[in-house]
C-alpha positions as CSV (number, residue, x, y, z in Angstrom):
1,M,-3.0,3.9,-17.3
2,Y,-5.1,2.9,-14.3
3,S,-9.0,2.8,-14.4
4,H,-9.8,1.5,-10.6
5,M,-8.6,0.3,-7.8
6,M,-10.1,-2.6,-5.8
7,V,-9.8,-3.9,-2.1
8,G,-11.2,-6.7,0.0
9,S,-13.1,-6.5,2.5
10,N,-14.7,-8.8,5.8
11,D,-17.0,-6.0,7.1
12,I,-18.4,-3.7,4.0
13,D,-20.8,-1.6,6.6
14,R,-17.4,-1.0,8.4
15,S,-15.4,-0.2,5.0
16,K,-18.2,2.2,4.4
17,T,-18.0,4.3,7.2
18,F,-14.3,4.5,7.1
19,Y,-14.3,4.9,3.0
20,D,-17.0,7.6,3.3
21,A,-15.3,9.6,5.9
22,T,-11.9,9.7,4.6
23,F,-13.4,10.3,0.6
24,A,-15.5,13.3,2.1
25,A,-11.8,14.9,3.4
26,M,-10.6,15.0,0.3
27,G,-13.5,16.1,-1.4
28,G,-15.2,13.4,-2.6
29,R,-19.1,11.8,-2.3
30,A,-20.1,8.9,-0.1
31,G,-19.9,5.2,-1.8
32,M,-22.8,3.8,-3.2
33,K,-23.4,-0.2,-2.8
34,D,-24.4,-1.7,-5.7
35,A,-26.4,-5.2,-6.1
36,K,-23.5,-7.3,-5.5
37,G,-22.6,-5.6,-2.2
38,R,-19.9,-3.5,-3.2
39,L,-19.1,0.0,-2.5
40,I,-18.3,1.9,-5.6
41,Y,-16.3,5.4,-4.9
42,A,-15.7,7.9,-7.7
43,H,-13.4,11.2,-7.6
44,N,-11.4,13.0,-9.8
45,G,-12.3,10.8,-12.9
46,A,-11.1,7.6,-11.2
47,M,-12.9,4.7,-9.2
48,F,-12.2,2.9,-6.6
49,L,-14.2,-0.2,-5.2
50,V,-14.3,-2.2,-1.9
51,T,-15.6,-5.4,-2.5
52,P,-16.6,-8.9,-0.1
53,P,-13.8,-11.5,-1.8
54,I,-15.9,-13.1,-5.0
55,D,-14.1,-16.5,-3.9
56,G,-15.9,-16.4,-0.1
57,K,-12.7,-16.5,1.1
58,P,-11.5,-13.4,3.7
59,A,-10.3,-10.3,2.8
60,T,-6.8,-10.2,3.5
61,H,-4.2,-7.0,2.6
62,G,-1.4,-7.1,0.2
63,N,1.9,-7.1,1.7
64,G,3.9,-4.6,0.1
65,C,0.8,-3.1,-1.5
66,T,0.0,0.6,-1.2
67,I,-2.6,2.9,-2.9
68,G,-1.8,6.6,-3.4
69,F,-4.6,9.0,-3.6
70,A,-3.7,12.4,-5.0
71,M,-4.9,15.8,-2.8
72,T,-3.8,18.6,-1.0
73,P,-1.4,19.0,2.0
74,E,-4.7,19.9,3.8
75,Q,-7.0,17.4,2.4
76,A,-4.0,14.7,3.3
77,D,-4.2,16.1,7.2
78,A,-8.2,15.9,7.0
79,W,-8.1,12.4,5.2
80,Q,-5.7,11.0,7.8
81,A,-7.8,12.0,10.5
82,A,-11.1,11.3,9.4
83,G,-9.7,7.8,8.5
84,V,-8.4,7.4,12.3
85,A,-12.1,8.9,13.7
86,S,-13.5,6.1,11.4
87,G,-11.3,3.0,12.4
88,G,-8.3,3.1,10.4
89,T,-4.9,3.3,11.5
90,A,-2.0,5.9,11.5
91,I,1.2,4.3,10.3
92,E,4.5,5.2,9.1
93,D,5.6,8.7,9.8
94,P,3.3,11.7,10.7
95,P,1.9,13.6,7.6
96,G,4.5,16.0,6.3
97,V,7.0,16.7,3.7
98,R,9.1,13.9,2.6
99,E,12.6,15.2,0.1
100,G,14.5,12.5,-1.5
101,G,15.7,11.5,-4.9
102,G,14.8,14.7,-6.6
103,M,11.4,15.0,-5.3
104,K,9.4,16.9,-2.5
105,L,6.2,15.4,-1.4
106,Y,3.6,15.7,1.2
107,L,2.3,12.3,2.2
108,A,-0.2,10.4,5.1
109,Y,-0.3,7.2,5.5
110,L,-3.6,5.0,6.9
111,R,-4.2,1.4,6.9
112,D,-7.8,1.0,6.6
113,P,-9.9,-1.5,8.8
114,D,-9.1,-4.7,7.0
115,G,-5.1,-3.7,6.7
116,N,-4.6,-2.0,3.2
117,K,-2.2,0.3,3.1
118,L,-3.5,3.5,2.0
119,C,-1.0,7.0,0.8
120,A,-2.0,10.6,0.4
121,L,0.1,12.2,-1.7
122,H,0.7,15.5,-2.9
123,N,3.9,16.5,-5.1
124,L,5.1,20.0,-3.9
125,A,6.9,20.3,-7.0
126,A,4.4,20.5,-9.5
């Protein structure tokens, strides 16, 4: 259904430090910066982009929005640790198993340096 996700940033170099670390923790590669100053990450057949807003206004995070990345529980732990070490903030409960609605998931959450809410998810029932 999705081809890509994009978030805004007010500091692309700070975002590159954060996202390079978190993508490496889940087995991905460092992002590349294109001619427009956007960061592009490709992993597991999907793309994630970070951009200064085109309208020239400050980037803000979407209240109620969460971007989820699929990974193993071990990658999720490394992802969250790398994110916190690279300027992100751990949020919600500590990484671990959550059950409800017939689902059993391993989850970890972060906010990136611009406040975007991110989630590492592994479906333990799959």
